[in-house]
N, C-alpha and C positions, 0 to 999 in steps of 0.2 A: 754776589753780593755778601760783603762782610758782615758779621753780626755785630748790632750795636751793644758797646760794653755796658752802655747803662740800662740795656732792657733786661728786665728779671728773667731768669731762666724757669722752663716749666716746672711746675711743682714735680717732685719725686713721687712715683706711685708705688704702692706695696708691693708689688710684684717685683720692682726693682730693689726694694728694701730685703725681700725674701732671698733674692738671689745674690746680695751683696753678703747677706749673713750666712748663708749656706754655702758661700765660696764657689759659686758657680760662674762667676765672671772672669774673662781672661785679664790680665795686667791692664791693659788699654781701657777697657771697659769698666774696670775698677776704679782707677785713676779719674776718669771722666765723671763717674757717679759721686766720687769722692768731693770733687770739685763743684760739684752742683749741691752737694750735701752742705758743703760750707756757706751757701747761700740760702738754706731753708732750714732753720733752727729747728722747726718741728719735727721735720724728718730726720733730722740728726739726732736728737733725742729718743725717737722711736727706734732707730736703728742701733743705737747703744744701749737700749733696754732690753732689746731682742738679743743682743750678744752676750748681755749677762745673764739672761735667762738661760739661753744655750749653753755656756760654760758651767752654770750651777746644775743643770740637768746633767751633763757629761761628767760633773765631778761627783755626783751621787753614787756612782758605780764604778769608779775609775780603776779599782783594783781588778774589775773583771774583763777591761778591755784587752789586755795582755794574754789572759787565760784561754785553755784550750777549749774548743767547742766540746760538749758532752757527745759522747760516741752515739747515743740514741737519737740525739737532736740532729747529727751530721747525718746519720742514716735515712731519718725522714726527710730531710731536706733533699738528699740526692734522690729518693724516689720519686718525690713531687716533681723534681726537675726532669725525671725521664718519663713520667707520665706526660707531662707540659710538651715535652718534645714529640712523643708518639701521636699526642692529640693533634699537635700541629700538622705532622706528616699526614694522619688521616685527613684532615681538612684539605690540604694542598691536593692529595689524590683524589679526593671526593669532589672538589672543585673541577679538576681536570677532567673526571670522568661526567660531570653534568655539564660541562662544556662541549665534550665530544658527543655526548648524546642529542644536546639542545643543536649542535651544528648538522649531526646527521638527520636528526628529524626534519630541521628546517629544508635542509637540501632534498631530502625524499619528498616533502611536501610541495616544493617548489617545482618538481617535476611532475606533480599532478599523480603521484602513486599513492600515496599513504591516505589522503583524505578520503578519496571514493569508497577505497576498501573498507576503512574505518566505519565510515558513514553506513556502509551496506550492511557490515556484520552488526551494528547496533541497532539497524531497522529491522535486521532480520530476528535479533533476539527479543525486541520489544514486541513483533508480531507473534513471536513463539508464545511469550508470557500473556499476551492479551488473549490468544487463543486458548490456551490453557485455563486462564481464569473464566472465560466465557463458558468453556466445556462444564467445569466443576459448577457453576452457578445454574447452567441447564439442568444438571444433574439432580441438584439440590430442590429446585423449583418442581421438576417432575416428580419428585419422591412426595413433597408436600401436597401436589394436587393428587395424585391417585393413591398414595397409601392409606387415606382415611376412607376411601370408597367402600362401602359394603356390598353393593351389588354388582359394581362393574370394576373392580380394582384393575384387570387386565383384559386385553382383547382374546387371547387364548389362554385356556386353563391348563393347568398341570397335566390333566387328563389325555391331553393332545399334544405332549411334550416333542414328539418326534415332529410332527406337523410344524409346531412352533419354531423349532431349531432350523428346519429347512426354509420356512418361510424368511425369517429372520437374516438368515445366512445369503438368502439369494438377494434379498433388498439391501444388505449392507456389502455385498460383493466379497464377502469375507466368510470361510468356515467358521461357525461359533459352536461354543460349548456351554451346556450349563453345568454349573459347578455343584455339587452334591455336597451340602451342607448340613446334612441329617447328624453328623458325628458333633456338630457346633449346637444342635436343637432347632434347626431351622428347615424348613419343607418349602419346596416350590410351589407358588400359587399360580404363575403363570407368567406371560409377558406380552408386550405390545411394542407397537412400532410408532416411532416419533421423528418430527422432523428436528434438524440441528443445523447449525450455520454453515457446516461443511458437508452436508449431505444427511442422509438417513441415519438414525439411531435407534437403538434398541434397549428396551428395560425389562429386566428380569426381577419379578417380586418373590420375596421369600417371607415366612411368617413362622414364629415360634408357637409354643402351645400356649402362651399369655395373650396372644393376639398381636404382639410386637412385629412389625414389619420393616424389613430392610430390602433396598432396592440396588440392582447392579445396572448401570447405565453405561453404554460403551458405543463407539463409534470411530469412524475416520477422523484424523486429524492433519489437515494439510501442512498447516504451520508445524507442527510437532515433527512430521516427516519429512520435511525439507532438510532438517540438518539434526540427526540424532545425538551429536555432542553437544548440542545446545541444551538438551533435556540436562544434562549434569550441573546447570545452574540451578537446578532446584535441590533443594536437601536430599542427601543420601538417604537409603534405607535405614531405618534404626537398628541397632545392635540385635535385637531379638528376632528380627526379620530373617527369613530364610536365605543363605546365599543366592545370588543371582548370577547369570551367566555373563551380563554385560550391563554394570551400573550406568554407563553413559547413556543407555537406551532405557533402562527401567529404573525408577527411584519412587519410593513412596514419600507421600506427603499428605499431611492433616489441613483441613481447610474447615473455617467457620464463617466463611464469607457470606455463605447463603443462608436461607430460613432453617436448613437443617445441617448439621456437620457431616464431615465425611473424609473418608482415604481416598486418594486418586493416585493413579500412575500412568504413565505413557510408554508404550514399547513398539517399535517398528511402526511408528506412525499411526499408532491405535490407541487411543484413549480408554480408560477404564476408572470408573468412581463408584464407591461403596457408600451408601448414604442411609443414614438411619437415626433415630434420637436416642442415639446410645452414648455411653461414655466413651472418650478416645481409646481407653483400653480395651474395651470391648469391640469396638470398631477395628482395631489394628490387629485384634485375634482372628476376628471374620476375614479382614483383608488377606491375611496371611493363608488363609484357606482357601480363598478364591483364586491368589495368584499361584498357588502350587499346583492347582489343577489346569490352570489356563497357561 
């Protein structure tokens, strides 16, 4: 259908005027737009005003158009161009690597190999951390219950230390040893047998000359023993602590989750928690002394 010569053409848009003034149109487009401008006086006046502004701005520093670019400015522009190219390459390589990893991961999961393994590891880690938290909380509660006792703080006193160690070693099915904290100002009061979520637990109580008491709570931990490498998820021993043979299996951590603060660690499937109403620094010093002897 041929256009009606009497029909008014569509109004010229600002985008079309910008393209005309900036010389971004090919000859055919420019001729067609100029024909339309001849029928749109307002748009024609706007295009002429913009062209005059463009020429006026160009004339302000016309003498600099042919001048050489300063060396410093040229160097800066070159460096910016190099950085932009390097960034582009990194983004391209990063996108390719991400695509490969996604494809590999999807393929692996589609074969049913990745998801069960990851789920099992996460479940094992969750059980490990839950078991440790429960162990530490039980140690704190046991201290709070028995440390204030005046007449019956322990089941077996220090006067029967040999019997105490033999009895608790048999019940916990592990040779136990009572650390000597006399150099730290603490003497053994005695100990007792306690129940735990994973079996029997033992508690040794110590006291200084001022009557301040600390307790060493220990026992087997099934979740911890299942995978010693998982213990490394907890914070490693502070720099002040003595070096240990295998930090993957033994690491000191401080806890204030229970009613009484304490230091705890896990080694070869066995948990230890030293608890007392002392400062973190004092407890750490005593925990070092205990650890060196056990």
